C-alpha positions in Angstrom: 74.1 116.1 132.0 74.2 119.8 132.8 75.1 122.4 130.2 78.6 122.5 131.5 79.1 118.7 131.3 81.1 116.8 128.7 81.7 113.1 128.2 85.2 111.6 128.4 85.9 108.1 127.2 88.9 106.2 128.6 90.7 103.3 126.9 92.7 100.7 128.9 94.6 97.5 129.0 92.5 94.4 130.0 93.5 91.0 131.2 94.3 89.8 127.7 97.4 92.0 127.7 98.2 92.0 131.4 96.0 95.0 132.4 93.3 95.3 135.0 90.7 97.2 133.0 87.4 95.9 131.5 87.0 98.0 128.4 86.0 101.5 127.4 84.8 103.5 130.4 82.8 106.7 130.6 83.5 109.8 132.7 81.7 113.1 133.1 83.8 116.3 132.9 82.5 119.6 134.3 83.8 122.0 131.7 83.6 124.9 134.2 85.7 123.3 136.9 87.5 120.6 135.0 86.5 118.0 137.6 85.9 114.4 136.5 83.3 111.9 137.7 83.4 108.2 136.8 80.1 107.0 135.4 81.1 103.4 134.7 81.9 100.9 132.0 80.6 101.9 128.6 81.6 98.9 126.6 83.3 95.6 127.4 86.0 95.0 124.8 89.6 93.6 125.0 92.4 96.1 125.5 91.0 99.2 123.8 94.3 101.0 124.2 93.6 103.9 121.8 90.4 105.6 120.9 89.3 108.1 118.2 85.9 109.5 117.1 84.6 109.9 113.6 84.7 113.7 112.7 81.1 113.8 111.5 79.3 110.8 112.8 78.5 109.7 116.4 80.9 106.7 116.2 83.7 105.7 118.4 86.6 103.5 117.3 88.9 101.5 119.4 91.9 99.4 118.6 92.0 96.0 120.4 95.7 95.6 121.2 95.9 91.8 120.9 98.3 89.4 119.2 95.7 89.0 116.5 94.7 92.6 116.3 91.2 93.9 115.8 89.4 97.2 115.6 86.0 97.8 117.2 83.4 100.4 116.3 80.5 101.7 118.5 77.6 104.0 118.0 77.5 106.7 120.7 74.2 107.9 122.1 73.5 111.2 123.7 74.0 109.8 127.2 77.4 108.4 126.2 76.2 104.8 126.0 77.9 102.6 123.4 76.2 100.2 121.0 78.6 97.8 119.1 78.7 98.3 115.3 81.3 95.7 114.4 84.7 94.2 115.0 87.2 93.8 112.2 90.6 92.1 112.0 93.5 94.5 111.4 95.6 91.7 109.8 98.5 92.5 112.2 99.6 92.2 115.8 99.2 94.7 118.7 97.4 97.6 117.0 98.1 100.7 119.1 96.8 103.7 117.2 94.1 104.6 114.6 92.7 107.6 112.7 89.9 108.4 110.3 91.2 109.5 106.9 90.8 113.1 105.7 88.0 112.0 103.3 86.2 110.5 106.3 85.6 107.3 104.3 88.4 105.1 105.7 89.9 104.0 109.0 93.6 103.5 109.3 95.2 101.4 112.0 98.8 101.1 113.1 99.8 97.5 114.0 102.8 98.0 116.3 104.2 94.5 116.7 103.9 93.4 113.1 104.9 96.8 111.6 102.0 97.3 109.3 99.0 99.6 108.6 95.6 98.4 107.8 92.9 100.3 105.9 89.1 99.8 106.4 86.4 101.4 104.3 83.7 103.1 106.3 80.1 102.8 105.2 77.5 105.5 105.6 76.9 104.7 109.2 80.7 104.8 110.0 80.9 101.0 110.3 84.3 99.6 109.2 84.4 96.9 106.6 87.0 94.2 106.0 90.5 95.4 105.1 90.9 97.2 101.8 94.7 97.1 102.2 97.5 96.1 104.6 100.8 97.9 104.1 103.8 96.2 105.5 106.8 98.4 106.6 110.4 97.3 106.8 113.5 98.5 108.6 115.6 98.3 111.7 117.4 100.5 114.2 120.4 100.2 116.6 118.4 99.4 119.7 118.5 95.6 119.4 115.6 94.7 121.7 113.2 97.4 120.4 114.3 98.0 116.8 114.7 94.5 115.4 112.0 95.3 112.8 109.5 97.9 111.8 107.0 99.0 114.5 104.2 101.3 113.3 103.2 103.5 116.2 100.9 106.2 114.8 99.0 107.1 111.7 98.6 110.8 111.0 96.4 111.8 108.0 97.0 115.2 106.4 93.7 117.1 106.8 94.1 118.7 103.3 95.3 115.8 101.2 95.4 112.0 100.7 98.8 111.9 102.5 99.2 109.8 105.7 102.3 109.9 107.8 103.2 106.8 109.8 105.7 106.9 112.6 107.9 103.8 112.7 109.6 103.3 116.1 111.6 100.3 114.7 113.3 102.0 111.7 113.7 105.6 113.0 111.6 106.8 110.2 108.4 108.7 109.6 106.9 107.2 106.4 105.0 109.2 103.8 102.1 107.2 102.3 99.2 108.1 100.1 95.6 106.7 100.3 93.6 106.1 97.2 90.1 107.3 98.2 88.4 105.0 95.7 90.3 101.7 96.1 91.3 102.1 99.7 94.8 101.2 98.8 97.7 102.7 100.8 100.9 103.4 98.8 104.3 103.8 100.4 105.8 106.9 98.9 109.0 106.9 100.9 110.4 108.4 104.1 109.1 111.8 105.0 112.1 112.0 107.3 114.8 109.8 108.8 115.4 110.5 112.5 118.7 110.1 114.4 119.5 106.4 114.9 117.9 105.2 118.1 115.2 107.9 118.3 112.3 105.5 118.2 109.6 107.9 116.8 106.4 107.3 118.7 103.9 110.0 118.3 103.7 113.1 116.0 102.1 116.5 116.3 101.6 119.0 113.5 101.9 122.7 114.2 101.5 125.9 112.2 104.0 126.6 109.5 104.2 122.9 108.6 106.4 122.0 111.6 106.2 118.4 112.6 107.0 117.6 116.3 108.1 114.1 117.2 108.4 112.4 120.6 111.2 109.8 120.6 110.4 106.9 122.9 113.9 105.5 122.8 115.9 108.7 122.7 113.8 110.5 125.3 113.7 113.6 123.1 111.2 116.0 121.7 112.4 116.9 118.2 111.0 119.2 115.5 111.3 119.3 111.7 110.6 122.2 109.4 109.9 122.1 105.7 112.6 123.6 103.5 111.6 125.6 100.3 111.1 122.3 98.4 108.8 121.0 101.2 111.3 118.5 102.5 111.2 118.1 106.3 114.6 119.0 107.9 115.5 118.6 111.5 115.5 122.0 113.2 116.1 121.1 116.8 115.7 118.7 119.7 115.4 118.8 123.5 115.6 116.1 126.2 112.3 115.7 127.9 113.6 114.5 131.3 116.9 114.4 133.2 116.0 110.8 134.2 117.8 108.4 131.7 115.1 105.7 132.3 112.6 107.9 130.5 110.3 106.5 127.8 108.1 109.5 126.7 104.7 108.5 125.5 102.6 111.4 124.3 102.7 115.1 123.5 100.1 117.8 123.3 99.7 121.5 122.8 96.9 124.1 123.1 95.3 126.0 120.2 97.7 128.9 120.7 100.7 126.6 120.6 102.4 128.5 123.4 103.2 125.4 125.4 104.0 121.8 124.6 103.4 119.0 127.1 105.2 115.6 127.1 104.4 112.6 129.3 107.4 110.8 130.6 107.2 107.2 131.7 109.9 106.1 134.1 110.4 109.4 135.8 106.6 109.7 135.9 106.6 113.3 135.1 105.1 115.8 132.6 107.5 118.1 130.9 106.5 121.7 130.0 108.1 123.4 127.0 107.6 126.9 125.8 107.2 126.9 122.1 108.6 129.9 120.2 109.3 130.4 116.5 112.8 129.0 116.9 111.6 125.9 118.7 111.0 124.4 122.2 112.6 125.3 125.5 112.1 123.1 128.6 110.8 125.2 131.5 109.5 122.7 134.0 109.2 119.0 134.8 106.4 118.2 137.2 105.1 115.0 138.8 102.4 113.2 136.7 100.2 112.4 139.7 100.8 108.7 139.3 102.9 105.9 137.7 103.6 105.4 134.1 101.8 108.2 132.3 100.8 106.5 129.1 98.7 109.3 127.6 97.6 112.9 128.2 95.0 115.2 126.9 94.9 119.0 127.1 91.3 120.3 127.3 90.9 124.1 127.6 92.8 125.1 130.7 93.1 121.5 132.2 95.5 118.7 131.6 94.5 115.1 132.1 97.1 112.3 132.5 96.3 108.6 132.2 98.7 106.9 134.7 98.6 103.3 133.5 100.3 101.6 136.4 98.8 103.5 139.3 95.4 103.1 137.8 94.4 106.7 137.9 93.6 109.7 135.8 95.2 112.8 137.3 93.7 116.3 136.8 95.8 119.5 136.5 94.8 123.1 136.1 97.1 125.0 133.7 98.3 128.4 134.7 97.4 130.6 131.7 100.6 132.7 132.0 103.3 130.2 132.9 101.7 127.1 131.3 102.6 125.1 134.4 100.1 122.4 135.5 99.0 122.4 139.1 97.3 119.3 140.6 93.6 119.7 141.1 91.9 117.4 143.6 92.5 113.7 143.9 93.1 111.5 140.8 90.1 109.5 139.5 90.5 105.8 139.9 90.6 104.0 136.5 92.1 100.6 135.9 95.1 100.5 133.5 94.2 103.7 131.6 95.9 104.2 128.3 94.0 106.8 126.4 91.8 109.8 127.2 89.2 111.1 124.6 86.9 114.0 125.0 83.7 113.3 123.1 82.9 116.2 120.7 79.2 116.3 119.9 78.8 115.9 116.2 75.7 116.1 113.9 74.3 112.9 112.4 74.5 112.6 108.7 
């Protein structure tokens, strides 16, 4: 690759879960222009719907969103090729998100359908072992067909402590848990916050000042919580992400300066642009996502990339630096049932 090139990995749904993808695919990104070029299949694995990289080791992790969930690990070579390191059972159903703990010694996985979080110790090569713990969540919400039980949707480790937040779409809660770095046990401390009934907390985003932003899949809202003097998260505001009532927002992202927040809206097939100011978020635009059912988005420098699951494309947008508005750039890249976009950051070995 050239000096201006980067690797992008894309996760997808495969035939096991009704998708048309084959596994983890590899794209090349021109960092100067933002353009993408599809390089091909990097690893054949079932429904790798969410991806994450180890912060220090050249290892890629993927959930396998199956009824009997698993997590797969791959060593990443300089050319972006993947070598399998191992597959482990998550002990739950339909894992949809994962993260490496702040101590870099554990992998945490959110099992959506079964409402649990599994923990896997990582060895010196970043390879996950068998589960060191499986934490079951409990609770319900008012939306009968979606909130009949707990549904863990995201794990968010605190970079400065052993705390791990878990968004639970089923119970309208974000749980506070604590990971023991020695035993690998995950303890449920209690709710970090209780959202409005029917919110369906999906994904979380931390920002400066301890503010926690939440996208509610069922309410169609972006909400934000601020810590009070005692450190308790209190709701500070909320904004609807689309005028279309069929909306099921999926992902949110912001740049390093936090001036703008972007939310992907499934149903209306749009991306909402919010201006973020000290008092909260204000919706300034809702633009077409460049495809159908935007499952995930990634903001990389001055470009926004949207994984449109049902139109089988990744759309590319250039962000206006002043207004924050995304403008379509070129034709979307064909990609079967894309669900996650991950830029590979080169990391030192060891």
